[in-house]
N, C-alpha and C positions, 0 to 999 in steps of 0.2 A: 132926379133919378140916378140910380146907381149905374155907373158905367160898367161895361164888361170887364174892363181892366181892374177896377176897384173890387168888383165881385170876385174876380179870380184871385186877387190878393187876400181877401177875407177867407176864401176857401183854403188857400195855401197856408195861411196862419193857423186856421183851425186844424188842418192836417198836421202841421208842425207841432202844435200844442198837444195833439193826441199822441203823436210819436214820442215827444219829449216826456210826457207823463207816463207812457207805457214802457219807456226804456229803463232797464234796471242795471245797466252796466256800471254805473258809478256809485251805486248804493253802498257797496261794501267799503269803498274808499271813504265815503262820507261818514259812515258809521264808525270806522276805525279812527278817523280824525276827531270825532266827538268823544269816543270812549278811551282812546290811548292816554290822554293827560290824566284822566281819573284813575286808570290802572297804574300809571307810573307813580302818582301821588300815594295811592294805596300801598304799593310795593315799598316806597321809601318810608312811609309811616310804619309799616310792619317791621322793616329792618331797624328803624330807630327804636321802636318799642322792644324788640328782641334784644338789641344791644344794651339798652337801658336796664332791662330786667336781669340780664347776665351780669352787668356791673354791680347792681344792687345785691344780687345773690353772692357774688364774690366778696363784697364788703362784709356781709354777715358771716360768711365762712371764715374770712380773715380774722375778724374780731373773736370768733369762737375758738379758732385754732391757736392764735397767739395767747389768748387768756388761758387756754387749757395747758399749753406748753409751760407757761409761767407758773401755773398752779401746781404742776408736777414737781417743781424744784423746791428744795428747802431754802436754798440761798441763791440769789442772783447777783451777778456782777454787771457793771456797765457793758462789758464785752458781750456777755450773754444777751443782754437786752438789745444791743446793736445787731446781734445775729437774728433776734426775733424780728426786728424792723426789716432786715433783708429778706427774711422768709415771707413776711407780710407783703412786701413790694413784689416779690416773685409770684405770689398767689394771685395778684391782679392781672397778670399777663393775659391777654395782649393789650390791656389798657395802659396808657402811659402814667408813670408815677413820678415824673421829673418835677423838680422844684418843690413847691409846697402843696401840690394837689392831693397828696396822701398825708393824713395826720393820724398818728396813733398815740395813745397814752395808756400806760399801765400804772395803776395806783393800788397800793396795799392799804386797806381800810380796816380798822378795829372798832368794834362797838364798845363804848365805855359804859360803866355802871350808871352813868347819868342818862343812858339811852340816847346818846349822841355819838355818831360815827366820827372818828378822827383819822386823819391821814398819817400813816406810818412813813411812807415814802411814795414819791410820784416821779415817773420817768416819761417824758414826752418825746415824740419825734415830730418836729415842725409845729409844735404846740406849746402851750404854757403848762407849768406844773399845777397840780391841784392844791388848793389850800382848804383848811377846815371849813371855811365859810362858803365854798362853792356849792351851788345848787345840787349838783350831782352827788355831793357828799351829804349835804343836809337832808336830802330826800331818802337816804337809806334808812330803813326802819328796822325794828326788832323782828318784824315778820320775815325779813330777808336774811338777817344775821342775828344770832343770839348774843347777849351781853358777854363780853370777854372773848368772843370769837373774831376771826379775821376773814377777809375775802380779798380776792384780786378783782379789781374793776378794770375792764378793758373797754376803751372807747376808740372808735374809728370814724373818721370823716374822710370822704373822697369827693373831690370836685370833678364831676363828670362832664366832659365836653364831648359832644356828639361828633362822631366821624363824618356825619352828614351835616356838619355845622354850617355849611354854606347855604343850605336850604332851611334848616331849622335852627334858629338861634336859641340855645338853651343856656343853662348855667345851674344845673341841678347838683345838689349836694346830697350824697347818700351817707347816712349815718347809722351806726349800730352800737349798742352797748351790751356787754356780757359781764356777768358776775360769776366767779368760780371760787369755790371753797378750796383751800389748800389740801392737797392729797397726801402729802408726806409730812405731817406735823400740824401744829396749830396755826402756823403762819409762814408766809414766805418772806424772808428777810433780804435786804439789799444794803449791807453795811457800807458799801462804797458809794451808794447813791446819795448825792448831796441833798 
């Protein structure tokens, strides 16, 4: 038989259970504790995506602008090209361009009568010069440039490191290539470019 004491304990536990189940004071805190990490990760992910898209857009803009400025000249000097590199680095602000994280290459290419593109000159920043056998040169076709004509090939690569790198380890390289036809003549020369 149940003793009165035991019966009283069971009734008290049932009452406690009903009160506990009906009490809504801590629900908000528990919901917040469950939802907050998801919201924080979502926020960091969106910030990362936004910064990455901004860097990619600036790399494309840099390639287009540097190539366009070079194509407007009839003759370039190494000093002019150094100025173009400085313009390019400034265009990537606020992203860091120290060391070799930013690579830019300007190349003048002419289509020969053999329908093969050849390098007239190539000036790199933190990169190697183009040769006639490089894929970027051999892939240029007569659809892009007519025989006897010239173009300026601008290539940019940027090693993007996330400012939120402690959370997301990345190592993304943004690349873009632009081709511009010379605006003031048939070709852009660089007689002092080795």
